[in-house]
Phi, psi and omega in degrees: 000147176267178184298321179298315178296322177295319177298318179294318178297320178294318177302310181297320179294319179293321177298315180298314179298318179306308184285328176297317180291327174295321176295318178298321180296319180299317179294313180301319179298314179298327181276001178086013180261071186298320181296318179290322176300317179297319178299312179301318180293322179295314180291324176301319178296319178297319179296324177296320178297316178300314182298315181295323178296315178299319180297319178295317179297324178291342183077023183272353178251109182262211175280175186300317179298314178299319181293322176296317178298319177296317179296319178299316178299315181296315180294319179299314178302317184297314184272345179262333185235304188297300185294322175303320178293319179295319180297314180302315181293316181293327176293320177300324181271001182055037178265086187299317181298318178295318180300315179297316179300313180294318180296314179300313181299317180299315179298320181290327178298326176296319178297313179301317179302315179297318179297317179294319177298318177298317179297320179296317179296330183255014182304127179092355181271355174050052174283143180259077184271137176263139180241145175234141180237131177288126181285351180269310185243350181089003178307137185242128186236129173275132182091210183289145175290144178284160177297329181219133180296126180289346180268308186245352178086005180296151180283165184304330181291350177270000177267133180249133178284140179259119182255162179305000000 
């Protein structure tokens, strides 16, 4: 492998570690191990810094317009190709939990695609939009959170506001 491939592999590994440690922190918190949860979150943050540095060295983070276009491409791929194939396979294996997870994610990727397209269309107009994210399925809503998540059915109290 060349250095570019190594940087991409390192970026992917750091991203995976970041989110794995956040999941570990959530579990530790639920089990009452606040100090260990805090440690997992601290190391997760460090892994995110490593990932962002690798991405910058790769030249994969452009200006905002380029980044929105890249995000639109990624979200489109996920709901048109990746998740449909994953859903088909999980249904063949009768893995209901995986199928639900994939279906929810696919539906939310469509929402993300729309949000990114809207942001691209309004780039530079400096709208002060508030976003809410469903903690169950990841559905992302511009403006007020709905009483019930249209993707997974979660109640409004499962939506978390995203702050600067």
